[in-house]
N, C-alpha and C positions, 0 to 999 in steps of 0.2 A: 504494499500499500504506499502511495506516494503522498507526503503531507501537502504539497501544493495542489495536486489533483483533487485531494479530499477537502481542499479549502481551509486547511489550518494555516494560521499565521501567528507571528510573535507579537503580543500586545506591547504597547509602550509601557514603560515602567510606572508611569504616573497613574495608570488605570487601577481599578480596585483590586486589592489582594485578598485572597482567602486567608493567607498567613505568610510568614517569612520563615525560611529555613536558614540555619547558621551551624557551622561545624565548630566543635570545641578543640582548642589547641592541643597538639601532641608534643611533649617535651623533647623527645628524641629527634624530632625533625626540625627543631628551631635553630635559627642562626645563632642565637644567644641563649642556650638552654638554662643558663643560670638566672635568667630573668622570668622563668616560667610563672612564678606566683604573680608577678606584676602583670604579665600578659593576660593570665587568666582573669585577674581583677578588671582589666580593661575590656575583655570580652564580656564580662558580666555587666559592665557599665553599658555597653552597646545593647546587650540583650534586654536589660531592664528599660532602657530608653525606647527601644522599638515596641516592647510590650505595653507601653503607654498607649499605643495606637492600634495594635493588631496582634493577634496570637503569634507566638513564636515557638518553633520546634527546633531544639538543639540536637544536631547529629553528634552522638557521643560513642566512643569506644566502650565496650562493656565494663572494663575495669574502672572507668571514670564516672559511670552513671550516678552512683550514690553521691559522690562529691559534688558533681554538677547540680544535681537536684537540691542538695543542701545549699549551694551558693546562689542559685537563680530560680529554683522551682518551688520554694516554700516561703511562707511568711510575707508574700507580696500579693497585692490585690489586682492581679492580672494573670493572663493565661500564658504560661511557659510550660512546654512539655519536652520530653526527651525521647529520642528515637535511636536505638542501638544500631549503628552501622559502622563496622570497623573501617578506619581510614588512617592514612599516613600523615596528612597535613590538614590545615584548617582553612584553606581558601576556597570556600564552596562556590563562589561565583565562577571559578575557573574549572573545577572538576565536576560540578553538579550539572543537572540537566537544564536545558533551556525549554521552558514550558510554552506550548503553542495551543491556540484555541480556535474554535469555529464560531460563527455567528449564532448557531443553533445550540451552543452550550456543550460541545464536546471538548475534552481536554486530552492533550498528549504531551509527551516529553521527548525532546531530542537528546539522544545519547551521543555526544561527540567523543572522538578519541582524545585521550589526555596523556601527555608525556612529560609532565612536570616542567613546563615552560621551556621546551626544547632540550630536555634531558639534563637540566641543571641540578636536580636533586634526586637522590635515590634512597629507598625504593619508592615507586609510585603505583605499584600494582593494585593496592587497596583503593587508592584514590580513583583510579580508572574504573573501578567497579562500583563506585558510590551511586553514580547517576541512575543506573538500571535498577538498583535496589530501591532508591527513592521513588522512581516511577512505579515499580511494582507495589510498593507500600501504599501509594495513593490509589492504585487501581487505574492508572491512566494508560492510554495507548502508548507504545514505545516505538520510536523511529531511530534506527541506528544509522548515523551519518558517517560516510567514509571520508572523514575530514578530522585532522587533529586541530582542535581549536578550543580556546578558553572563552568563557562567557564575558570576561572583562575586556575582551578585545573588540566587542561590538556593542553599538547602541542602535535602536530603531525608533522611528517616529510613529509607528503604527499605521502609517499611510503609504508604505511602499518603499521607504528610503532607509538605508543602513549606513552607519558611519563607522569607519575603522581607520587603521593606519597600515601603510605598506610595510613599515618596519616590522610589524608583528605578523600580520596574515600572510605576507609573502616571504617570511623568513624560511630559509632552507632547513632550519632545525625543526620545523613542524611538518611540512608537506613537500619534501624536495622534488617529488615527481609530479606535482600539480602546478599548472600555469595559473597566472592571474585570471584568465578567462574561465578555466575549469573551477577555480575556487568560487568565482562569481556565480557560476551555474549551480554549484552545490548550495550556496547561500540562498539563491532563488528557490531552489527546491525544498529546502528544509525550514526556512523561516518566511518564505513567500514574500520576498521583496522584489522590487523592479529596478532599483537604482542603488549603487554603492558610491558613496563619496569617500575617496581615498585620501586622507591626510597623509603627509609624508612620514614624519617621525613623531614618537611620543617624547615625554619629558627626558631630559639629560640624565643618564644614570639609572633609568628605570630598568630593573633586572627582568621585567616581564617582556622586554623588547618592545616597549612602546605601546602598552595597552591604552585604548581609547579612554577608558574610564578615569584616567588620571589627567587628561588634557582637554577633552571636549565631550559634550553630551547634548542631546536634544532637550530643550526646555518645553517644547510644544511643536506640533507640525509647522514646518517653515521657520523655526527659531532654534538657534544653537547657542549654547553657552560655552565659552572657551576660556581656559586659564591662560593668561598672557603675561609675558615678562616685558618690562619697560626699560631694562638696564642693558644697554648694548654690550657691556663687558661680561654679561652672564651667558652661559652656553645656551639657556633656553630662549634667548632673545631671537636668534636667527631661526630656531626651530618654530617658535610661535608666530613669527612674522611670515614665514613661508606657509604655515598652515592657515593663517588668517587670509592670505591671498587666495589659497585654494577655495576656502569657504566663500569668499567674495565672488569668485568666478563660477561657483557651483550652481546647478539647478537641481531641485529635488524631483522625485517621481511624479509629482503633481505639476511640474513645470514652474515652480516658484523659485525666485531668488531668495536666499536665506537672510533673515534678520539675525545679526550676530550680537550677542551680549558678552562683554568682556568682564572677567573677574581677575583682579591682580593677584599674581602668585605671592605666597608668603616668602619672607627672606630665607636664604639658604641655611640649612642646618646639617652638620656633618657628624657622623659617628665613625670613629676609627678611620678617618680620611675618606670615607665614602659618603657621598651626598644622599641624604634621605629624600624619598620621593613624597614630598609634602604637596598635597593637592586638595583644594576645596571641592573639586569636581568629583572626588570620590565620596560624595554625599549619597544618601539612599532615600528614595521616596517610600513613605509609609502612608497608610490611609489617614488623610487629614494632616499630614506633617512631612517634615524632612528631617532626617538625622544627619547633622553636619559636623564633620570634624574641624575643630579649631585648635591652634597650636600654641597660643599664649607667648610670653616672653617678647622677643623682638617682632613677633607676628601680631601683636595686639591690634595694630592699626589695620592691617590687611584682613585680620579676623573680622573686625567691625565692618569693613567695606563689603566682605563676602556676605555677611548676614544681611546687610542693607540691600544688596543686589537681589538676593534670593527672596527676601521679604517683599521686595517690590514686584518681583515676578509672580509670586504666589501669595497674595494677600489672604487667601482663604486657608493657607496651611500654616501650622505652628512650626517655627524653625527651632528644633530641639538640638542644642549643641552637645557634643561629647569631647573628651580630651583626645585630640588627634595624635598626640604623641604616645598614646598607650600602646598601640600595636604597630606603629609605622616602622620601628626598628626591625621587624620581621619582614617588611617588604610590601605592606599594603595598608588598607584602611577600611572604613565601614562598608563601602560598596563591594570591595573585594571579598568580604567575609559572608555576604548575604546571597540569597537566591529567593526571589519572590514566586509564590504560587498564585497566579491570576485567578480572580473570581470568575466563575462561569455561570453563576446563578442569576 
């Protein structure tokens, strides 16, 4: 069965969610395993923030279930549940399924291939098996896509346009035998889009090879938010200026020129000589709100500006901030940790 033929498509993230899934961290897979307790506390902060808006299901390894339930599943006036699925790492946006729906209420999950961001971390066998187990647990239809891809590398507008970067989707460490045209055809088939807008590169130093969810996202059909650097001495200046020009020249699947909303990047922060991938664009839509990572310290001014931009764009959503420094040392942030289950009722 072909998802496109069966009229399945990927909804925009801002549409209604049944719930959010998130994976719990695994100490043995962490870049800095000595910070495990702090990272778990940061995940708990994200989970509790999301649960103010919608139900949350935490994917846990069996050995961690009791501890996770004690930390986030009891003593709170909201819905947090646990689902035991063994996994290697905690970035569910990337190894989890992409859910697709039909206008008449059918639900399916796309099971992409996963190879730990081009083979950067081992093992990843458990992570590659998570999506199919989630789809089976929900009782949705499963589509197995012959494409290695992470969910954080794409955004859609719900009206036929997909946003991504060449740096990631065309990287030889994912699909060395597939051309740009073949990847486009597979995206058309599995998430039912008509147009791909290919930005060039993601943020400087992003170990995901330029995931789109750190640099740009759709705010609404015909409208894109982009994190921009205004300092010519910064590596991200040339990257963001080139991507801005691509967006200015682009036309979406409905024939529209794009409205571009800029968010200023936070000041650079380094950990052991490596630049952390700080991004306000790694926010996450929840029902009635937005979970926004903010970074404090030297970023207080850009934090304030990011809050103002998003509040202006979404006056009907509550901007719920969390400490963006809590998990970023491990390579991602709020959006990277999450996977939405769209409502089909």
